N, C-alpha and C positions, 0 to 999 in steps of 0.2 A: 346372344352373342357370347361366345366363349373364347377366352384368351388364356394361353398358357403363360409360363414364365420365361418363354423365349423372347429375348430382347427384340428381334426382328418382328415377332408376331405383335408384341406390345406397341412397337413404334408404328407398324402398319395400322393398328386400330386408331391411333391418333391421326394419322395421315388420312385414312379413309373417312373418319368422322368429319374432319375438316373439309375434305373434298365434297362429301355429300351435303354438308351444311352450306357450302358456297354455291352449290348447284341447286339449292332449294329442294333437295330430295328429302323424303321422310326419313326420320332418324329414330332408332330405337332409344329407350331411355338412357342407357350408358353412353351412346353416341352423343345424345343431346347434351349430357353433362360434359363430356370431352370437348365438344364444339363451344360450349358456353366459356369454359376455361381458356380454350385457345383464343376465342374472341377478345378476352381481356388481356391478351399478350400479343399485341401487334408486332412486337420486336421479334417474335418467333415465327410469324407467318411465312417469311421467305424460306426459312429452314424446312417448313412443313410442306412447302409448295414445289419443292424440287426432289427429284428422284434420289439425290444423294443423301437426303435426310435419314434414310434408313441405314446407311453405312457409316455416316459421319461419326467420328469420335469427338466427344466433348470432354476434354481433360482440364482440370484446374491448372495444370502446368502450362497449358496453351492459352490460359486466360479466358476460357469459354465456360459459360454456364450450360449445363446439359438441359435443354428446354423440356426434354421428356421427364427428367427427374423433377424439375421444378414444378412443371404442371401436374405431375403425378402426386406431388405432395399437396397441391391444392385440392385434388380429388379426394386424397386420404383425410384431409381436414373436413371437407364437406361430408364425407361418408361418416366420420366420427360425430358430426353434429346431427345428422340424420338419424343415427342409431343411438345417440348418447353413449357411445362406447369410446373410451372408458366411461363409466357412470360418473356424471358430474361434469363431463366436458361441455354439454350444452348450457348448463347453468353458468359456468365460468365465462363461456363465450358471451352470454347475454350480459354479464357483469362488465365485461371488458369493452363490448362494442361501443357504448357511448363515449369511451375515452379515445377512440381512434377516428380519424377523418372518414374512413369508409371501411366496409367489410373486407375489401381486398388487402388493405394494409394490416388489418387485424389477422387475416389468414397468414400474412407473411410472418408476423410475430409468432403465431402458433407453430408455423412450419419450422421456424428455428428451433423451437422446443422439441418438436417431433423429430427433426433431423438429428439433433443432439442425442435424443433417446435411442434413435436407431443406431447411431454410431456407437453408443455405449453397448447396445446389444450385440452388435457385430464383434466388437473388440472383446467382449466377454464370452462370446459364443453361447449366448442365452437369449430367450425370447425378450422382446421389449418389455420393460418394466413400466406398467400403467401408472403405478404410484409415483414413480420418479418423473414420469411425463407430467402428470397432473401437478406435482410439486413445482416444476418449472413453469407451468402455466399460471399457477397461483402467484408466483413471484412477479409475473407481469402486472398483477393487480397493484403492486406496490411501486411500480416503476413508471416513469413518464413514457408515453408512446413515442415510438420512433417515426 
């Protein structure tokens, strides 16, 4: 499965993975990952099960969370853990996991760190700073879980 950076292609990958999963069809490894993340977000199922999902705009001004962005951050966190990239991410995750009620809630805390780091990179016109990201994750160790 190859996906480009085109918004519609990326959204189509999510919609197709969910459709195949619901139909009980065989899934490629990436499709399986996408379907697992979608299954954990029933609030997004209606958006993924309608043709309008591909065209809909999800703007903060409209008070809407972009389900594709949200679920994409979950995938990014899971890929970080699978590859331990940045180095040390997996060890920090293991240290934090006992402090959270479940892995999903911990992923949300890590996603906040990642989103802030990505925002910094976009604002600065630079690649994401892995050290800055890990520093944010390390700060979670000293904070009570949300």
